[in-house]
NUGUKE-644067 format. One record per residue (C-alpha): residue in three letters; x, y, z. Coordinates in steps of 0.5 Angstrom, whole numbers, plus 2048, in hexadecimal, padded with zeros to 3 digits. Each point is the difference from the previous one (the first is absolute). Layout:
N
["ALA"; [X; Y; Z]],
...
//
This chain:
253
["MET"; [857; 753; 7F8]],
["ASN"; [7FB; 7FB; 801]],
["LYS"; [7F9; 801; 7FD]],
["GLN"; [7FD; 802; 806]],
["SER"; [805; 806; 801]],
["LEU"; [7FF; 802; 7F9]],
["GLY"; [7F9; 800; 800]],
["PHE"; [7FF; 804; 807]],
["ALA"; [805; 805; 7FC]],
["VAL"; [7FC; 801; 7FA]],
["ALA"; [7FA; 801; 804]],
["LEU"; [803; 805; 804]],
["ALA"; [803; 803; 7FA]],
["ILE"; [7F9; 800; 7FD]],
["LEU"; [7FC; 803; 807]],
["VAL"; [805; 806; 800]],
["GLY"; [7FF; 802; 7F9]],
["GLY"; [7F9; 7FF; 800]],
["ALA"; [7FF; 805; 807]],
["LEU"; [805; 805; 7FC]],
["TYR"; [7FB; 800; 7FA]],
["PHE"; [7FA; 800; 804]],
["THR"; [802; 805; 805]],
["ASN"; [802; 805; 7FA]],
["LEU"; [7FA; 7FE; 7FE]],
["LEU"; [7FC; 802; 806]],
["GLN"; [804; 806; 802]],
["SER"; [7FF; 803; 7FA]],
["PRO"; [7F8; 802; 800]],
["ILE"; [801; 802; 808]],
["ILE"; [806; 804; 7FE]],
["HIS"; [7FC; 804; 7FB]],
["LEU"; [7FA; 800; 805]],
["ASN"; [804; 803; 805]],
["LEU"; [803; 806; 7FC]],
["ALA"; [7F9; 802; 7FD]],
["LEU"; [7FE; 800; 807]],
["LYS"; [806; 805; 802]],
["THR"; [7FF; 804; 7FA]],
["SER"; [7F9; 801; 801]],
["TYR"; [801; 801; 808]],
["HIS"; [806; 806; 7FE]],
["ASN"; [7FB; 803; 7FB]],
["MET"; [7FA; 800; 804]],
["LEU"; [805; 804; 806]],
["GLU"; [803; 804; 7FA]],
["SER"; [7F8; 802; 7FE]],
["ILE"; [7FE; 801; 807]],
["GLN"; [806; 804; 801]],
["HIS"; [7FF; 804; 7FA]],
["SER"; [7F9; 802; 802]],
["ILE"; [802; 802; 807]],
["ASP"; [805; 805; 7FD]],
["GLU"; [7FB; 802; 7FB]],
["HIS"; [7FB; 801; 805]],
["PHE"; [805; 804; 804]],
["ASN"; [802; 804; 7FB]],
["GLN"; [7FA; 802; 7FD]],
["GLN"; [7FD; 802; 807]],
["ALA"; [807; 804; 800]],
["THR"; [7FE; 803; 7F9]],
["ILE"; [7F9; 802; 803]],
["GLN"; [803; 803; 806]],
["ASP"; [805; 804; 7FC]],
["LEU"; [7FB; 803; 7FB]],
["GLN"; [7FB; 802; 805]],
["ARG"; [806; 804; 804]],
["LYS"; [802; 802; 7F9]],
["ASN"; [7F9; 803; 7FF]],
["HIS"; [7FF; 803; 806]],
["PHE"; [807; 804; 7FF]],
["TYR"; [7FD; 802; 7F9]],
["GLU"; [7F9; 802; 802]],
["LYS"; [804; 805; 805]],
["GLU"; [805; 802; 7FA]],
["LEU"; [7FA; 802; 7FC]],
["LEU"; [7FD; 804; 805]],
["SER"; [806; 804; 801]],
["LEU"; [801; 801; 7F9]],
["HIS"; [7F8; 803; 800]],
["GLN"; [801; 804; 805]],
["ILE"; [807; 803; 7FD]],
["ALA"; [7FD; 801; 7FA]],
["ASP"; [7FA; 804; 803]],
["GLU"; [805; 804; 804]],
["TYR"; [805; 801; 7FA]],
["GLN"; [7FA; 803; 7FC]],
["LYS"; [7FE; 805; 806]],
["LEU"; [807; 802; 800]],
["LEU"; [800; 802; 7F9]],
["GLN"; [7FA; 804; 801]],
["GLU"; [802; 804; 806]],
["HIS"; [808; 7FF; 800]],
["ASN"; [801; 800; 807]],
["SER"; [7FE; 7F9; 803]],
["SER"; [803; 7FB; 805]],
["PHE"; [7FD; 7F9; 801]],
["THR"; [801; 7FA; 804]],
["THR"; [7FD; 7F9; 7FD]],
["THR"; [7FE; 7FB; 805]],
["PRO"; [7FA; 7FD; 7FE]],
["GLN"; [7FF; 7FA; 804]],
["THR"; [7FC; 7F9; 7FE]],
["THR"; [7FE; 7FA; 803]],
["LEU"; [7FD; 7F9; 7FD]],
["VAL"; [7FA; 7FE; 803]],
["ARG"; [7FC; 7FA; 7FF]],
["THR"; [7F9; 7FF; 7FE]],
["LEU"; [7FC; 7FC; 805]],
["SER"; [7F8; 7FF; 7FD]],
["TYR"; [7FB; 805; 7FD]],
["VAL"; [7FC; 804; 805]],
["ARG"; [7FA; 7FD; 7FE]],
["PHE"; [7FE; 7FC; 7FA]],
["GLY"; [7FD; 803; 7F9]],
["ASP"; [804; 806; 802]],
["PRO"; [807; 7FF; 7FC]],
["HIS"; [803; 807; 802]],
["ARG"; [801; 800; 808]],
["VAL"; [805; 7FA; 802]],
["TRP"; [803; 800; 807]],
["ILE"; [808; 800; 800]],
["GLU"; [805; 7FE; 805]],
["MET"; [804; 806; 802]],
["ASP"; [805; 802; 805]],
["LYS"; [801; 806; 804]],
["PHE"; [7F9; 802; 7FD]],
["ASP"; [7FD; 807; 802]],
["PRO"; [7F9; 800; 800]],
["LYS"; [800; 808; 800]],
["LYS"; [804; 800; 7F9]],
["VAL"; [7FE; 7FF; 7F9]],
["TYR"; [805; 7FC; 7FC]],
["GLY"; [801; 800; 7F9]],
["LEU"; [7FF; 7F9; 7FD]],
["LEU"; [805; 7FD; 7FA]],
["TYR"; [800; 7FA; 7FB]],
["ARG"; [806; 800; 7FC]],
["GLY"; [801; 807; 800]],
["TYR"; [7F9; 802; 7FF]],
["ALA"; [7FB; 804; 804]],
["ALA"; [7FC; 7FA; 802]],
["GLY"; [7FB; 803; 806]],
["ILE"; [801; 803; 807]],
["VAL"; [801; 7FC; 807]],
["VAL"; [7FB; 802; 806]],
["GLY"; [7FF; 7FF; 806]],
["ASN"; [7F9; 7FB; 802]],
["ASN"; [800; 7FF; 808]],
["LYS"; [807; 801; 800]],
["ARG"; [802; 7FB; 7FB]],
["PRO"; [803; 802; 7F9]],
["ILE"; [7FA; 7FF; 7FA]],
["ALA"; [803; 801; 7F9]],
["LEU"; [7FB; 804; 7FB]],
["LEU"; [802; 7FE; 7FA]],
["ASN"; [7FF; 805; 7FA]],
["GLY"; [7F8; 7FE; 7FE]],
["ASP"; [7FE; 802; 807]],
["VAL"; [7FC; 806; 800]],
["LYS"; [804; 802; 806]],
["SER"; [807; 7FF; 7FE]],
["SER"; [801; 807; 7FD]],
["TYR"; [807; 804; 800]],
["ALA"; [803; 807; 7FC]],
["VAL"; [802; 7FF; 7F9]],
["ASN"; [803; 804; 7FA]],
["VAL"; [7FC; 7FE; 7F9]],
["GLY"; [805; 801; 7F9]],
["SER"; [806; 804; 7FF]],
["SER"; [7FC; 807; 802]],
["MET"; [800; 7FD; 807]],
["ALA"; [7F9; 801; 802]],
["PRO"; [7FE; 7FF; 807]],
["GLY"; [7FA; 7FB; 802]],
["ILE"; [7FE; 7FB; 805]],
["VAL"; [7FF; 7F9; 7FE]],
["ARG"; [7FB; 7FB; 803]],
["GLY"; [7FE; 7F9; 7FE]],
["ASN"; [7F9; 7FF; 7FD]],
["ASN"; [7FE; 7F8; 802]],
["GLY"; [803; 7FE; 7FA]],
["ARG"; [806; 7FF; 7FC]],
["ARG"; [800; 808; 7FE]],
["LEU"; [802; 806; 804]],
["ILE"; [7FE; 807; 800]],
["VAL"; [804; 806; 801]],
["GLU"; [7FC; 805; 802]],
["PHE"; [801; 808; 802]],
["ILE"; [804; 802; 7FA]],
["PRO"; [800; 807; 7FF]],
["THR"; [7FD; 802; 7F9]],
["TRP"; [805; 805; 7FD]],
["ILE"; [806; 7FA; 801]],
["PRO"; [800; 7FC; 7F9]],
["ILE"; [7FF; 7F8; 801]],
["SER"; [800; 7FB; 7FA]],
["VAL"; [7FD; 7F9; 7FF]],
["GLY"; [806; 7FC; 801]],
["ASP"; [804; 804; 805]],
["GLU"; [804; 7FD; 805]],
["VAL"; [7FD; 801; 808]],
["LEU"; [806; 800; 804]],
["THR"; [800; 801; 808]],
["SER"; [801; 807; 802]],
["GLY"; [803; 7FF; 807]],
["LEU"; [7FC; 806; 803]],
["ASP"; [7FC; 7FC; 804]],
["ARG"; [806; 7FD; 804]],
["ILE"; [7FE; 7F9; 7FE]],
["PHE"; [803; 7FE; 7FA]],
["MET"; [807; 804; 7FE]],
["ALA"; [7FF; 803; 7F9]],
["GLY"; [801; 7FD; 7F9]],
["LEU"; [7FD; 7F9; 801]],
["LYS"; [7FC; 7FD; 7FB]],
["VAL"; [7F8; 7FF; 801]],
["GLY"; [7FD; 7FF; 7F9]],
["LYS"; [7FE; 804; 7F9]],
["VAL"; [7FA; 805; 7FF]],
["VAL"; [7FB; 7FC; 7FB]],
["SER"; [7FA; 806; 801]],
["ILE"; [7FF; 807; 802]],
["THR"; [7FA; 803; 803]],
["LYS"; [7FF; 807; 803]],
["ALA"; [7FA; 803; 805]],
["SER"; [800; 804; 805]],
["GLY"; [806; 804; 7FF]],
["TYR"; [804; 7FA; 800]],
["GLN"; [803; 7FB; 7FB]],
["SER"; [7FF; 7F8; 802]],
["ALA"; [804; 7FB; 7FC]],
["VAL"; [7FF; 7F8; 800]],
["ILE"; [807; 7FC; 800]],
["GLU"; [802; 7F9; 7FE]],
["PRO"; [804; 7FF; 807]],
["TYR"; [807; 7FC; 7FE]],
["PHE"; [7FE; 7FB; 807]],
["TYR"; [7F9; 7FE; 801]],
["GLY"; [7FD; 7FA; 804]],
["LYS"; [806; 7FB; 7FF]],
["ASN"; [800; 7FF; 808]],
["PRO"; [807; 7FE; 800]],
["ALA"; [803; 7FC; 806]],
["TYR"; [805; 806; 801]],
["PHE"; [800; 807; 800]],
["HIS"; [805; 806; 802]],
["VAL"; [7FE; 805; 805]],
["ILE"; [803; 807; 800]],
["THR"; [801; 801; 807]],
["GLN"; [804; 807; 7FF]],
["VAL"; [7FF; 805; 7FA]],
["ARG"; [806; 804; 803]],
//
């Protein structure tokens, strides 16, 4: 082999070795960058998929809780009515009854007029403007629903025209509760011969056919007597919260 051929072979070997060395050297950061990009891409996809799954899971959970809440509200009303009928059964020893209270979920739209927190427009299906409906919030008596220009309007507990029949204390003293354009309510026309006390619980009586008996209204904080009757000021369990949704009693029995 002459010197020229040997030099060519050596040069070729150097070129091949250099190419392999520098190719690995150059490929290494490119490979690392490519893997990093792929990892970031898959992490981003997983994160997006997780967020989507979480969103739909939350939405499904909310819908499920809303259905359960409506179910439990209806069950609570049934239990109140059963308890009321059971007491009558014990007293009379002869009673037959059915439990068919019906409620519907309604949405608050707006105040009827600014500055008055006791009246709100509501959205209600199958509304009869000739009827008076009982309004509930989390099982508490919250007011009544009446018609105004054939539209449903909720008169909350504080409104002076929001009134319904109640019983006061363990003596079951009858009376009519109404609002006073303030936080506290007034129970009027309580017979003086029936004892009541501060701290007594006020419950719906069901005699007005607006509410069933036994729904909680509030507790007595003071008592006055005048003109052959007693009046009681009560602290209501529901006042002025104006939630986005209420339940309306569409059928008592």
